[in-house]
C-alpha positions as CSV (number, residue, x, y, z in Angstrom):
1,X,0.0,0.0,0.0
2,X,1.2,3.5,-0.7
3,X,0.0,7.1,-0.4
4,X,-3.0,8.4,-2.4
5,X,-2.1,12.0,-3.1
6,X,-5.6,12.8,-4.4
7,X,-7.3,11.5,-1.4
8,X,-5.0,13.3,1.0
9,X,-5.4,16.5,-1.0
10,X,-9.1,16.4,-0.3
11,X,-8.2,16.6,3.4
12,X,-6.6,20.0,2.7
13,X,-2.9,18.9,2.4
14,X,-0.7,20.7,-0.1
15,X,1.4,19.1,-2.9
16,X,4.5,19.9,-0.8
17,X,3.2,18.0,2.2
18,X,2.3,15.0,0.0
19,X,5.8,15.1,-1.4
20,X,7.1,14.9,2.2
21,X,5.0,11.7,2.7
22,X,6.7,10.1,-0.3
23,X,10.2,11.1,0.9
24,X,9.5,9.7,4.3
25,X,8.1,6.4,2.8
26,X,11.2,5.9,0.6
27,X,13.7,6.9,3.3
28,X,12.2,4.6,6.0
29,X,11.9,1.7,3.6
30,X,15.5,2.0,2.5
31,X,16.9,2.7,6.0
32,X,15.8,-0.4,7.9
33,X,13.9,-3.7,7.8
34,X,12.1,-5.9,10.2
35,X,15.1,-8.2,10.4
36,X,17.4,-5.2,11.3
37,X,14.8,-4.2,14.0
38,X,14.9,-7.7,15.5
39,X,18.7,-7.6,15.6
40,X,18.6,-4.2,17.3
41,X,16.1,-5.4,20.0
42,X,19.0,-6.8,22.0
43,X,20.9,-3.5,22.0
44,X,20.8,-1.8,25.4
45,X,20.2,1.6,24.0
46,X,17.5,0.5,21.5
47,X,18.6,3.4,19.3
48,X,19.2,3.1,15.5
49,X,22.1,5.6,15.6
50,X,22.5,5.7,11.8
51,X,18.8,6.5,11.2
52,X,18.8,8.9,14.1
53,X,21.7,10.8,12.6
54,X,20.1,10.8,9.2
55,X,16.8,12.2,10.6
56,X,18.7,15.1,12.1
57,X,20.6,15.8,8.9
58,X,17.4,15.9,6.9
59,X,15.9,18.3,9.5
60,X,13.0,16.1,10.4
61,X,13.3,16.8,14.1
62,X,12.7,20.4,13.3
63,X,9.7,20.0,11.0
64,X,7.3,21.7,13.4
65,X,9.9,24.2,14.8
66,X,10.1,27.7,13.5
67,X,12.9,28.8,11.2
68,X,14.0,31.3,13.8
69,X,15.2,28.4,15.9
70,X,16.8,26.5,13.0
71,X,13.7,24.5,12.2
72,X,11.9,23.9,9.0
73,X,9.0,26.1,10.0
74,X,6.1,23.8,9.1
75,X,3.3,22.7,11.4
76,X,2.8,19.5,13.4
77,X,0.6,18.2,10.5
78,X,3.8,17.7,8.4
79,X,5.3,15.6,11.2
80,X,2.4,13.1,10.9
81,X,3.5,11.3,7.7
82,X,7.1,11.0,9.1
83,X,5.8,9.4,12.3
84,X,3.5,7.2,10.2
85,X,6.4,5.8,8.1
86,X,8.7,5.4,11.2
87,X,5.9,3.4,12.7
88,X,5.4,1.3,9.6
89,X,9.1,0.2,9.7
90,X,9.2,0.0,13.6
91,X,12.2,2.2,13.4
92,X,14.0,2.6,16.7
93,X,14.4,6.4,16.8
94,X,13.0,8.9,19.3
95,X,11.1,11.0,16.8
96,X,7.9,11.3,18.8
97,X,9.4,12.2,22.3
98,X,11.7,14.7,20.7
99,X,8.9,16.3,18.7
100,X,6.6,16.4,21.7
101,X,9.3,18.0,23.9
102,X,9.9,20.7,21.3
103,X,6.1,21.4,21.2
104,X,6.1,21.8,25.0
105,X,9.0,24.3,24.9
106,X,7.5,26.2,22.0
107,X,4.2,26.5,23.9
108,X,5.3,27.0,27.4
109,X,9.0,27.9,27.4
110,X,10.6,31.3,28.1
111,X,12.3,33.1,25.2
112,X,15.7,32.1,26.7
113,X,14.7,28.4,26.9
114,X,13.5,28.4,23.3
115,X,16.7,29.9,22.1
116,X,18.8,27.5,24.1
117,X,17.0,24.2,23.6
118,X,15.1,24.2,20.3
119,X,18.2,24.5,18.0
120,X,19.6,21.5,19.9
121,X,16.5,19.4,19.2
122,X,16.6,20.4,15.6
123,X,20.1,19.2,15.2
124,X,20.2,16.1,17.4
125,X,16.6,15.1,18.2
126,X,17.9,14.7,21.8
127,X,14.8,15.4,23.9
128,X,12.1,13.6,25.9
129,X,9.3,14.2,28.4
130,X,8.8,13.0,31.9
131,X,5.1,13.4,32.7
132,X,3.6,10.1,33.7
133,X,3.7,8.6,37.2
134,X,3.4,5.2,38.9
135,X,-0.4,5.4,39.4
136,X,-0.8,5.1,35.6
137,X,-3.2,8.1,35.3
138,X,-3.5,9.6,31.8
139,X,-4.4,12.9,33.4
140,X,-1.2,15.0,33.1
141,X,-2.3,17.2,36.0
142,X,-2.9,14.4,38.4
143,X,0.7,14.1,39.7
144,X,2.5,13.8,43.0
145,X,5.9,15.0,42.0
146,X,6.8,18.3,43.6
147,X,9.3,21.1,43.5
148,X,10.3,23.4,46.4
149,X,12.3,26.6,45.8
150,X,15.3,26.8,48.0
151,X,18.6,28.7,48.1
152,X,20.1,26.6,45.4
153,X,17.0,26.4,43.2
154,X,14.1,24.0,42.9
155,X,14.5,20.7,44.8
156,X,12.5,18.0,43.1
157,X,10.9,14.9,44.7
158,X,8.8,12.1,43.3
159,X,8.9,9.5,40.5
160,X,8.3,9.6,36.8
161,X,7.6,6.5,34.7
162,X,7.8,5.6,31.0
163,X,10.3,8.3,30.2
164,X,11.3,7.3,26.6
165,X,14.9,7.2,25.5
166,X,16.1,9.0,28.7
167,X,19.6,7.4,28.4
168,X,20.2,9.2,25.0
169,X,18.3,12.4,25.7
170,X,20.1,15.6,26.4
171,X,17.0,17.7,27.2
172,X,14.1,16.7,29.4
173,X,10.8,18.4,29.9
174,X,9.2,17.3,33.2
175,X,6.2,18.2,35.4
176,X,6.0,18.9,39.1
177,X,3.8,20.7,41.5
178,X,4.8,24.0,43.1
179,X,2.5,24.9,46.0
180,X,-0.2,22.6,44.5
181,X,-0.1,23.9,41.0
182,X,1.3,21.8,38.1
183,X,4.3,23.5,36.5
184,X,6.8,22.4,33.8
185,X,10.6,22.5,33.8
186,X,13.1,22.0,31.1
187,X,16.5,20.6,32.1
188,X,19.8,19.3,31.0
189,X,19.9,15.6,31.6
190,X,23.5,15.8,32.8
191,X,21.9,16.9,36.1
192,X,20.5,13.4,36.5
193,X,22.6,10.8,38.2
194,X,22.8,7.4,36.6
195,X,21.5,5.8,39.8
196,X,18.2,7.8,39.4
197,X,17.4,6.1,36.1
198,X,16.0,2.5,36.1
199,X,15.3,0.8,32.7
200,X,11.7,-0.5,32.5
201,X,10.7,-3.8,31.0
202,X,8.3,-3.0,28.2
203,X,6.0,-5.2,26.3
204,X,7.2,-3.5,23.1
205,X,10.9,-4.4,22.9
206,X,11.5,-1.9,20.1
207,X,11.0,0.9,22.6
208,X,13.1,2.0,25.5
209,X,11.8,3.8,28.6
210,X,13.0,4.5,32.2
211,X,11.7,5.2,35.6
212,X,13.2,8.4,36.9
213,X,13.6,9.2,40.6
214,X,13.5,12.9,41.1
215,X,14.7,12.9,44.7
216,X,18.1,14.7,45.1
217,X,17.7,16.6,41.8
218,X,18.0,20.3,42.1
219,X,17.2,22.6,39.2
220,X,18.2,26.2,38.7
221,X,15.4,28.8,38.8
222,X,16.0,29.3,35.0
223,X,14.7,25.7,34.4
224,X,11.1,26.7,35.3
225,X,9.0,27.2,32.2
226,X,6.5,30.1,31.9
227,X,4.1,29.5,34.7
228,X,1.3,31.4,33.0
229,X,1.5,28.9,30.0
230,X,1.8,25.7,31.9
231,X,-1.8,24.6,31.3
232,X,-1.6,25.4,27.6
233,X,1.7,23.5,27.3
234,X,0.3,20.4,29.0
235,X,-2.7,20.5,26.6
236,X,-0.4,20.8,23.7
237,X,1.7,17.9,24.9
238,X,-1.3,15.7,25.3
239,X,-2.7,16.3,21.9
240,X,0.6,16.4,20.0
241,X,1.6,13.1,21.6
242,X,-1.7,11.4,20.7
243,X,-1.7,12.7,17.2
244,X,1.8,11.4,16.5
245,X,1.2,8.1,18.4
246,X,-1.9,7.6,16.2
247,X,0.3,8.1,13.1
248,X,2.9,5.6,14.4
249,X,0.2,3.0,15.1
250,X,-1.4,3.4,11.7
251,X,2.0,3.0,10.0
252,X,2.4,-0.3,12.0
253,X,-1.2,-1.3,11.1
254,X,-0.4,-0.9,7.4
255,X,2.7,-3.0,7.7
256,X,0.9,-5.7,9.7
257,X,-1.9,-5.9,7.0
258,X,0.7,-6.2,4.2
259,X,2.6,-8.9,6.2
260,X,-0.6,-10.8,6.7
261,X,-1.8,-10.6,3.1
262,X,1.5,-11.9,1.9
263,X,1.1,-14.9,4.2
264,X,-2.5,-15.5,3.0
265,X,-1.2,-15.5,-0.6
266,X,1.5,-18.0,0.0
267,X,0.5,-20.4,2.8
268,X,-1.4,-23.5,1.6
269,X,-3.6,-25.9,3.6
270,X,-5.4,-28.9,2.3
271,X,-3.9,-28.0,-1.1
272,X,-5.5,-24.5,-1.2
273,X,-4.1,-21.1,-0.4
274,X,-5.6,-20.1,3.0
275,X,-6.3,-16.7,1.5
276,X,-9.0,-18.3,-0.6
277,X,-11.2,-19.1,2.4
278,X,-14.0,-16.6,3.0
279,X,-13.5,-16.5,6.8
280,X,-10.0,-15.2,6.3
281,X,-10.7,-13.0,3.2
282,X,-13.5,-11.2,4.8
283,X,-11.6,-10.6,8.0
284,X,-8.5,-9.2,6.4
285,X,-10.8,-6.9,4.4
286,X,-12.4,-5.8,7.7
287,X,-8.9,-5.0,9.0
288,X,-8.1,-3.0,5.9
289,X,-11.4,-1.0,6.0
290,X,-10.8,-0.3,9.7
291,X,-7.3,1.0,8.8
292,X,-8.5,3.2,6.0
293,X,-11.2,4.7,8.2
294,X,-8.7,5.4,11.0
295,X,-6.2,6.9,8.5
296,X,-8.9,9.3,7.3
297,X,-9.5,10.3,10.9
298,X,-5.7,10.8,11.3
299,X,-5.2,13.2,8.4
300,X,-8.4,15.0,9.2
301,X,-7.0,15.5,12.7
302,X,-3.7,16.7,11.3
303,X,-5.5,19.2,9.1
304,X,-7.6,20.6,11.9
305,X,-5.1,20.3,14.7
306,X,-4.6,24.0,15.3
307,X,-8.4,24.7,15.4
308,X,-9.5,25.2,19.0
309,X,-12.1,22.6,20.0
310,X,-12.3,20.9,16.7
311,X,-8.7,20.0,16.8
312,X,-9.0,18.1,20.1
313,X,-12.1,16.3,19.0
314,X,-10.5,15.2,15.8
315,X,-7.3,14.1,17.5
316,X,-9.1,12.0,20.1
317,X,-11.2,10.4,17.4
318,X,-8.0,9.6,15.5
319,X,-6.5,8.1,18.6
320,X,-9.5,5.8,19.1
321,X,-9.4,4.7,15.5
322,X,-5.7,4.1,15.4
323,X,-5.7,2.0,18.5
324,X,-8.6,-0.1,17.3
325,X,-7.1,-0.5,13.8
326,X,-3.7,-1.7,14.9
327,X,-5.1,-4.0,17.6
328,X,-7.6,-5.7,15.3
329,X,-5.1,-6.1,12.4
330,X,-2.4,-7.6,14.8
331,X,-4.8,-9.9,16.6
332,X,-6.1,-11.4,13.3
333,X,-2.6,-11.7,12.0
334,X,-1.6,-13.7,15.0
335,X,-4.7,-15.9,14.6
336,X,-4.2,-16.4,10.8
337,X,-0.6,-17.5,11.4
338,X,-1.9,-20.4,13.5
339,X,0.6,-21.9,16.0
340,X,3.4,-19.9,14.5
341,X,1.5,-16.7,15.3
342,X,1.9,-17.3,19.0
343,X,5.7,-17.6,18.8
344,X,8.2,-14.9,19.3
345,X,9.4,-15.3,15.7
346,X,6.2,-14.2,14.1
347,X,6.3,-10.5,13.2
348,X,2.6,-10.1,14.1
349,X,3.8,-10.2,17.7
350,X,5.8,-7.0,17.2
351,X,2.7,-5.1,15.9
352,X,0.5,-6.3,18.7
353,X,3.0,-5.3,21.3
354,X,3.2,-1.8,19.7
355,X,-0.5,-1.4,20.2
356,X,-0.4,-2.4,23.8
357,X,2.5,-0.1,24.5
358,X,0.7,2.9,23.2
359,X,-2.3,2.1,25.4
360,X,-0.1,2.8,28.4
361,X,1.2,6.2,27.4
362,X,-1.1,9.2,26.8
363,X,-4.5,7.5,26.8
364,X,-6.1,4.3,25.7
365,X,-9.4,3.9,23.7
366,X,-11.6,4.1,26.8
367,X,-9.9,7.3,28.0
368,X,-10.3,9.0,24.7
369,X,-13.9,8.0,24.4
370,X,-14.7,9.5,27.8
371,X,-13.0,12.7,26.8
372,X,-14.9,12.8,23.6
373,X,-18.2,12.3,25.4
374,X,-17.4,15.3,27.6
375,X,-16.5,17.4,24.5
376,X,-19.4,16.4,22.3
377,X,-22.3,16.1,24.7
378,X,-21.7,18.6,27.6
């Protein structure tokens, strides 16, 4: 399957944006393979350094960063096709956490923080976010981490979980409460002791995340982001993360369907190709229809992302659609592969694990449906 420029054009995308989709598809296809991803799973860092460097050289970490800070100067909508193709190839690069961190700094950072950190993200894609906590809540304001201002700066306490690619990040955006109000900080990760970072065991082995203990970390006062923009920055983080995660999941769904169709067209049982049986043909068509519906929601969300109200509704609808599409496609792929589907060597496992991983980050299907109900019916 490949991009349909005419269909995407009807969603309001320009020819230049569609061209970026083609470039991303070709680059990601040529840069890696499932076999290479499997080989890299055992790597401690879980980072495809060659691909990471190439993304920086092409300026993709700066797609949604203004030119004033060295970025490309486009919108987050243009980052969607890149995330989609990265997800399609299961590439082990921190594109989403770096892009989300940049959006947080753009929305809630001080002028000095923007000038200091954004050019670094453009060049190296070296940032992540620490917002989630052990209770597993998707509400970014429901946190226990705190910061107390002392003579040396803000002394932090608490714990953050699922901090992606913390070991390779140079910049970290984190949340903590100051006198009961949620605030954001941006920090140099060199202030974090190695003993404060504990690798987490993830169901998706193509990802890397850490638990971060904030105790004994003291940040200078200059690390505090604009307090008056904290709420807006958290909202931006939430929606940007879900938009890009939806893109990554739909890229994986596309790859999973392709992988399954290839199997149905080659595997024989009782002298017949198993793809000739109606029970399998109809089900894989259902998976493809679900994928196409979800992809339409994704690009509609990308197109309307900056529209207040409408953008949030579209993004949460895209998140619901993407999670369902990938989960269904991967579940059926495992089933269609029979006994082999339940083994570690079946690639369908990788796609199913990706769907489960995203359910634990910035909202699962149930969470987004509850948010949609409040937006649409209240």
